[in-house]
C-alpha positions as CSV (number, residue, x, y, z in Angstrom):
1,M,4.5,24.0,32.5
2,P,5.9,27.5,31.6
3,M,4.5,29.3,28.5
4,N,7.8,29.0,26.6
5,A,7.9,25.2,27.2
6,R,4.3,24.8,26.1
7,L,4.9,26.9,22.9
8,K,8.1,24.8,22.1
9,T,6.1,21.6,22.6
10,T,3.3,22.8,20.4
11,L,5.7,23.9,17.6
12,L,7.6,20.7,17.8
13,T,4.4,18.7,17.5
14,I,3.4,20.7,14.4
15,A,6.8,20.3,12.9
16,L,6.9,16.6,13.5
17,G,3.4,16.1,12.0
18,F,4.6,18.1,8.9
19,I,7.7,16.0,8.6
20,I,5.8,12.7,8.8
21,T,3.3,13.9,6.2
22,I,6.1,14.9,3.8
23,A,8.1,11.8,4.4
24,G,5.0,9.7,3.7
25,R,4.4,11.4,0.4
26,R,8.1,11.2,-0.6
27,Y,8.4,7.5,0.2
28,G,5.1,6.4,-1.3
29,H,3.2,5.6,1.8
30,I,0.0,7.1,0.5
31,P,-2.9,5.3,-1.2
32,N,-3.3,4.9,-4.9
33,P,-6.6,6.7,-5.3
34,S,-6.5,6.7,-9.1
35,Y,-6.5,2.9,-9.3
36,R,-9.8,1.2,-8.5
37,N,-8.9,-2.5,-8.6
38,F,-6.1,-5.1,-8.8
39,V,-6.0,-5.1,-12.6
40,E,-5.3,-1.3,-12.7
41,L,-2.7,-1.6,-10.0
42,C,-1.1,-4.6,-11.7
43,T,-0.9,-2.9,-15.1
44,N,0.5,0.3,-13.6
45,I,2.9,-1.5,-11.2
46,N,5.8,0.9,-11.9
47,T,3.8,3.9,-10.7
48,I,2.1,2.6,-7.6
49,D,3.4,3.1,-4.0
50,P,6.0,0.6,-2.8
51,A,3.7,-1.2,-0.3
52,A,1.1,-1.9,-3.0
53,R,3.8,-2.9,-5.5
54,I,5.2,-5.5,-3.0
55,T,1.7,-7.0,-2.6
56,V,1.0,-7.0,-6.4
57,E,4.4,-8.7,-7.1
58,A,3.8,-11.2,-4.3
59,V,0.4,-12.1,-5.9
60,L,1.9,-12.4,-9.3
61,N,4.8,-14.6,-8.0
62,S,2.5,-16.9,-6.1
63,S,0.0,-17.4,-8.9
64,E,0.3,-19.7,-11.9
65,T,-0.3,-16.9,-14.3
66,K,1.1,-13.4,-14.8
67,D,-2.1,-12.3,-16.5
68,C,-3.4,-9.4,-14.3
69,N,-7.0,-10.1,-15.4
70,R,-6.9,-13.8,-14.5
71,V,-5.1,-13.3,-11.1
72,Q,-8.0,-11.5,-9.5
73,D,-10.1,-14.7,-9.9
74,L,-7.9,-16.8,-7.7
75,E,-9.6,-18.9,-5.0
76,E,-6.4,-19.6,-3.1
77,L,-3.4,-17.4,-2.5
78,T,-0.2,-17.7,-0.6
79,L,1.7,-14.5,-0.1
80,M,5.4,-14.6,0.7
81,G,7.6,-11.7,1.7
82,L,7.0,-8.6,3.6
83,V,3.4,-7.8,2.5
84,T,2.0,-5.0,4.6
85,D,-0.7,-3.7,2.2
86,L,-3.7,-6.0,1.5
87,N,-5.7,-3.3,-0.2
88,P,-4.7,-4.5,-3.7
89,I,-6.5,-7.8,-3.1
90,A,-9.5,-6.4,-1.4
91,G,-11.6,-7.0,-4.6
92,F,-10.7,-10.7,-4.9
93,T,-14.2,-11.9,-4.4
94,N,-13.4,-15.6,-5.2
95,L,-10.6,-15.8,-2.6
96,Q,-11.4,-18.7,-0.2
97,E,-7.9,-19.1,1.4
98,L,-5.1,-16.7,2.1
């Protein structure tokens, strides 16, 4: 591969990585490091990233309660919709069936 082609490939790779990073930040595909558990995500639902918001909303919709504190004690949970981020329910220690 000639030097110019190698340089172009390297620059293109760097640019693509930069674009993916910026797009991820812009569209919310980054973690919610300031929220430690489901209750914090739930009570701050309007400020969390879209993937986490979809999960929190799915949990609230499938539970019999909309109380963020009580939802995390569920033993059984059915998630409907396009849930892609299971991190919000990682702390559900009573969950027996998903």
